[in-house]
Structure formats: structure tokens, C-alpha cells
DSSP file (Angstrom, degrees, kcal/mol; ACC not computed):
  #  RESIDUE AA STRUCTURE BP1 BP2  ACC     N-H-->O    O-->H-N    N-H-->O    O-->H-N    TCO  KAPPA ALPHA  PHI   PSI    X-CA   Y-CA   Z-CA
    1    1 A M              0   0    0      0, 0.0     2,-0.4     0, 0.0     0, 0.0   0.000 360.0 360.0 360.0 134.2  206.3 -127.7   68.1
    2    2 A T        -     0   0    0      2,-0.0     2,-0.4     0, 0.0     0, 0.0  -0.873 360.0-157.8-116.5 151.1  202.8 -127.0   66.9
    3    3 A S        -     0   0    0     -2,-0.4     2,-0.6     2,-0.0     0, 0.0  -0.957  12.8-135.7-127.0 149.1  201.4 -123.9   65.4
    4    4 A K        -     0   0    0     -2,-0.4     2,-0.2     0, 0.0    -2,-0.0  -0.909  19.9-145.7-106.3 118.7  197.9 -122.8   65.2
    5    5 A K        -     0   0    0     -2,-0.6     2,-0.5     1,-0.1    -2,-0.0  -0.577  18.7-117.7 -82.4 144.2  196.8 -121.3   61.9
    6    6 A S        -     0   0    0     -2,-0.2     2,-0.3     0, 0.0    -1,-0.1  -0.704  40.6-176.3 -78.9 125.6  194.3 -118.5   61.7
    7    7 A T        -     0   0    0     -2,-0.5     2,-0.3     0, 0.0     3,-0.0  -0.897  29.9-109.0-124.9 154.9  191.3 -119.7   59.9
    8    8 A V        -     0   0    0     -2,-0.3     2,-0.1     1,-0.1    43,-0.0  -0.647  48.4-100.0 -78.7 135.7  188.1 -118.0   58.8
    9    9 A E        -     0   0    0     -2,-0.3    -1,-0.1     1,-0.2     4,-0.1  -0.359  30.4-162.7 -61.0 127.9  185.1 -119.2   60.8
   10   10 A A        +     0   0    0     -2,-0.1    -1,-0.2     2,-0.1    -2,-0.0   0.749  69.1  79.3 -84.9 -25.5  183.2 -121.8   58.8
   11   11 A T  S    S-     0   0    0      1,-0.1    -2,-0.0     0, 0.0    -1,-0.0  -0.737  84.6-125.1 -87.6 122.0  180.0 -121.6   60.9
   12   12 A P        -     0   0    0      0, 0.0     2,-0.3     0, 0.0    -2,-0.1  -0.268  31.4-174.4 -61.3 151.0  177.8 -118.6   60.0
   13   13 A S        -     0   0    0     -4,-0.1     7,-0.2     8,-0.0     6,-0.1  -0.926  35.4 -79.3-140.7 167.1  176.9 -116.3   62.8
   14   14 A C     >  -     0   0    0      5,-2.2     4,-1.8    -2,-0.3     8,-0.0  -0.493  29.4-144.8 -69.9 129.9  174.7 -113.3   63.2
   15   15 A P  T  4 S+     0   0    0      0, 0.0    -1,-0.1     0, 0.0    28,-0.0   0.737  98.7  44.4 -65.9 -21.4  176.3 -110.1   61.9
   16   16 A E  T  4 S+     0   0    0      3,-0.1    -2,-0.0     1,-0.0     0, 0.0   0.917 134.2   7.6 -88.5 -50.1  174.5 -108.1   64.7
   17   17 A C  T  4 S-     0   0    0      2,-0.1    -1,-0.0    21,-0.0    -3,-0.0   0.463  87.6-126.2-117.4  -3.4  175.0 -110.2   67.8
   18   18 A D     <  +     0   0    0     -4,-1.8     2,-0.1     1,-0.2     0, 0.0   0.660  55.5 152.8  65.7  19.5  177.5 -113.0   66.7
   19   19 A D        -     0   0    0      1,-0.1    -5,-2.2     2,-0.1    -1,-0.2  -0.462  43.0-145.5 -77.6 153.4  175.1 -115.7   67.9
   20   20 A H  S    S+     0   0    0     -7,-0.2     2,-0.7    -2,-0.1    -1,-0.1   0.244  71.9  94.8-106.2  11.8  175.2 -119.1   66.2
   21   21 A E        +     0   0    0      2,-0.0    13,-2.4    -7,-0.0    14,-0.7  -0.918  56.7 128.0-104.5 115.2  171.5 -120.0   66.5
   22   22 A Y  E     -A   33   0A   0     -2,-0.7     2,-0.4    11,-0.3    11,-0.2  -0.948  55.8-117.4-155.8 167.5  169.8 -118.9   63.3
   23   23 A L  E     -A   32   0A   0      9,-2.7     9,-2.4    -2,-0.3     2,-0.4  -0.977  30.5-173.3-114.1 133.0  167.5 -120.0   60.4
   24   24 A L  E     -A   31   0A   0     -2,-0.4     7,-0.2     7,-0.2    -2,-0.0  -0.995  21.7-122.1-130.9 131.7  169.1 -119.9   57.0
   25   25 A S    >   -     0   0    0      5,-2.5     3,-1.5    -2,-0.4     7,-0.0  -0.168  31.8-103.9 -67.0 164.9  167.2 -120.5   53.7
   26   26 A D  T 3  S+     0   0    0      1,-0.3    -1,-0.1     2,-0.1    -2,-0.0   0.826 123.3  51.4 -58.9 -33.9  168.2 -123.3   51.3
   27   27 A D  T 3  S-     0   0    0      1,-0.0    -1,-0.3     3,-0.0    -2,-0.1   0.521 110.8-123.5 -84.3  -3.3  169.8 -120.7   49.0
   28   28 A G  S <  S+     0   0    0     -3,-1.5    -2,-0.1     2,-0.2    16,-0.1   0.603  87.0  96.5  77.5  11.8  171.8 -119.3   51.9
   29   29 A E        +     0   0    0     14,-0.2    14,-2.4     1,-0.1     2,-0.6   0.813  63.0  69.5-102.8 -38.6  170.5 -115.7   51.4
   30   30 A T        -     0   0    0     11,-0.2    -5,-2.5    12,-0.2     2,-0.4  -0.759  65.1-179.5 -90.5 121.6  167.7 -115.3   53.8
   31   31 A F  E     -AB  24  40A   0      9,-2.9     9,-2.0    -2,-0.6     2,-0.4  -0.956  14.0-178.1-125.9 135.5  168.9 -115.2   57.4
   32   32 A L  E     -AB  23  39A   0     -9,-2.4    -9,-2.7    -2,-0.4     2,-0.4  -0.974  20.0-141.5-135.3 120.8  167.0 -114.9   60.7
   33   33 A C  E  >  -A   22   0A   0      5,-2.8     4,-0.9    -2,-0.4   -11,-0.3  -0.664   1.5-156.0 -82.5 130.9  168.8 -114.8   64.0
   34   34 A C  T  4 S+     0   0    0    -13,-2.4   -12,-0.2    -2,-0.4    -1,-0.1   0.722  90.0  49.5 -76.9 -21.7  167.1 -116.6   66.8
   35   35 A A  T  4 S+     0   0    0    -14,-0.7    -1,-0.1     1,-0.1   -13,-0.1   0.944 129.9   9.1 -84.3 -52.5  168.8 -114.5   69.5
   36   36 A C  T  4 S-     0   0    0      2,-0.1    -2,-0.1   -17,-0.0    -1,-0.1   0.574  94.1-118.3-110.0 -11.4  168.2 -110.9   68.4
   37   37 A G     <  +     0   0    0     -4,-0.9    -3,-0.1     1,-0.2   -15,-0.0   0.526  50.3 164.9  87.5   4.9  165.8 -111.3   65.5
   38   38 A F        -     0   0    0     -6,-0.1    -5,-2.8     1,-0.0     2,-0.4  -0.315  14.6-172.2 -56.5 137.5  168.1 -109.8   62.9
   39   39 A H  E     +B   32   0A   0     -7,-0.2     2,-0.3    -9,-0.0    -7,-0.2  -0.998  14.2 162.1-138.3 137.5  166.8 -110.6   59.4
   40   40 A T  E     -B   31   0A   0     -9,-2.0    -9,-2.9    -2,-0.4     3,-0.3  -0.989  31.6-155.5-149.7 151.4  168.2 -110.1   55.9
   41   41 A S  S    S+     0   0    0     -2,-0.3   -11,-0.2   -11,-0.2     3,-0.1   0.258  95.8  57.9-106.0   9.7  167.5 -111.5   52.5
   42   42 A E    >>  +     0   0    0      1,-0.1     3,-1.0   -11,-0.1     4,-0.9  -0.402  59.1 150.4-132.2  56.3  171.1 -110.7   51.4
   43   43 A Y  H 3>  +     0   0    0    -14,-2.4     4,-2.0    -3,-0.3     3,-0.4   0.829  66.8  63.6 -62.1 -35.0  173.2 -112.7   53.9
   44   44 A S  H 3> S+     0   0    0      1,-0.2     4,-2.4     2,-0.2    -1,-0.3   0.823  98.4  56.4 -62.3 -30.1  176.1 -113.3   51.4
   45   45 A K  H <> S+     0   0    0     -3,-1.0     4,-2.0     2,-0.2    -1,-0.2   0.879 106.5  49.5 -67.8 -37.1  176.7 -109.5   51.3
   46   46 A F  H  X S+     0   0    0     -4,-0.9     4,-2.5    -3,-0.4    -2,-0.2   0.904 111.1  49.5 -66.3 -40.8  177.2 -109.4   55.0
   47   47 A I  H  X S+     0   0    0     -4,-2.0     4,-2.5     2,-0.2    -2,-0.2   0.924 110.8  49.4 -64.1 -45.1  179.6 -112.3   54.9
   48   48 A A  H  X S+     0   0    0     -4,-2.4     4,-1.9     1,-0.2    -1,-0.2   0.901 112.2  48.3 -61.2 -41.5  181.6 -110.7   52.1
   49   49 A F  H  X S+     0   0    0     -4,-2.0     4,-2.3     2,-0.2    -1,-0.2   0.915 110.9  50.5 -65.4 -43.4  181.8 -107.4   54.1
   50   50 A E  H  X S+     0   0    0     -4,-2.5     4,-2.4     1,-0.2    -2,-0.2   0.909 109.9  49.9 -62.0 -43.1  182.8 -109.2   57.3
   51   51 A L  H  X S+     0   0    0     -4,-2.5     4,-2.4     1,-0.2    -1,-0.2   0.877 109.2  52.7 -63.6 -37.2  185.6 -111.1   55.5
   52   52 A T  H  X S+     0   0    0     -4,-1.9     4,-2.2    -5,-0.2    -2,-0.2   0.922 109.8  48.3 -63.3 -44.1  186.8 -107.8   54.0
   53   53 A L  H  X S+     0   0    0     -4,-2.3     4,-1.3     1,-0.2    -2,-0.2   0.913 111.6  49.5 -63.0 -42.7  187.0 -106.3   57.5
   54   54 A R  H  X S+     0   0    0     -4,-2.4     4,-0.6     1,-0.2     3,-0.2   0.906 110.3  51.1 -62.7 -41.4  188.9 -109.3   58.9
   55   55 A F  H >< S+     0   0    0     -4,-2.4     3,-0.8     1,-0.2    -1,-0.2   0.917 112.7  44.8 -62.2 -44.5  191.4 -109.1   56.0
   56   56 A H  H 3< S+     0   0    0     -4,-2.2    -1,-0.2     1,-0.2    -2,-0.2   0.667 107.1  59.7 -77.1 -16.0  192.1 -105.4   56.5
   57   57 A S  H 3< S+     0   0    0     -4,-1.3     2,-0.4    -3,-0.2    -1,-0.2   0.577  79.5 104.7 -88.1  -8.9  192.3 -105.7   60.3
   58   58 A V  S << S-     0   0    0     -3,-0.8     2,-0.3    -4,-0.6    -3,-0.0  -0.577  75.3-126.2 -73.6 128.0  195.2 -108.2   60.1
   59   59 A K        -     0   0    0     -2,-0.4    -2,-0.1     1,-0.0    -1,-0.1  -0.594  29.7-169.5 -77.2 132.9  198.5 -106.5   61.0
   60   60 A R        -     0   0    0     -2,-0.3     4,-0.0     1,-0.0     2,-0.0  -0.894  28.2 -99.0-120.2 150.5  201.2 -107.0   58.3
   61   61 A P    >   -     0   0    0      0, 0.0     3,-1.5     0, 0.0     4,-0.1  -0.330  31.0-119.9 -64.8 151.6  204.9 -106.1   58.5
   62   62 A H  T 3  S+     0   0    0      1,-0.3     3,-0.4     2,-0.1    -2,-0.0   0.772 113.7  51.8 -64.0 -25.4  205.9 -102.8   56.9
   63   63 A N  T >   +     0   0    0      1,-0.2     3,-1.7     2,-0.1     4,-0.4  -0.034  68.8 126.2-102.1  31.7  208.1 -104.7   54.5
   64   64 A E  G X   +     0   0    0     -3,-1.5     3,-1.9     1,-0.3     4,-0.5   0.834  64.5  66.8 -57.2 -34.4  205.5 -107.1   53.3
   65   65 A H  G >  S+     0   0    0     -3,-0.4     3,-0.6     1,-0.3    -1,-0.3   0.751  94.4  59.0 -61.9 -22.4  206.2 -106.2   49.7
   66   66 A L  G <  S+     0   0    0     -3,-1.7    -1,-0.3     1,-0.2    -2,-0.2   0.659  94.9  65.1 -78.7 -15.2  209.6 -107.8   50.1
   67   67 A L  G <         0   0    0     -3,-1.9    -1,-0.2    -4,-0.4    -2,-0.2   0.623 360.0 360.0 -82.1 -13.9  208.0 -111.2   51.0
   68   68 A H    <         0   0    0     -3,-0.6    -1,-0.2    -4,-0.5    -2,-0.1   0.447 360.0 360.0 -94.2 360.0  206.4 -111.6   47.6
């Protein structure tokens, strides 16, 4: 039996259109989407926000506190 673990996507994508064709600066902060033209100089803030949304959207059992 195999199970598939849920993982966070390792490949950056556009926060606006979710496309994977982009230009990213060497420091990883300046982002330009090739599909929709979205541009930001604070890309890490978008990634942190997206991860927060993903974390809070995961359904957890009501008795999760008993699992710890």
C-alpha cells in the first residue's frame, strides 16, 4: 500500500494567475510573471501569505488537541 503525502509546491508560481513562467531576481524578491505581467519586489511576502492560507485551509479533526 502506498500513500501520497501532501507537500508544499517547491516551484514558485505567480500569485495572480498561478503560471510557472516567470523571471525571478537572484535575491528571490523581484518577480515578474511572463503570462499576466504581475510584478512585485517583495515576492517572499506573497509566498509567506500563500503558505499561511494553505495551512489554515487544511481540515483538521475536532479532537486534534488530543493527538499532541
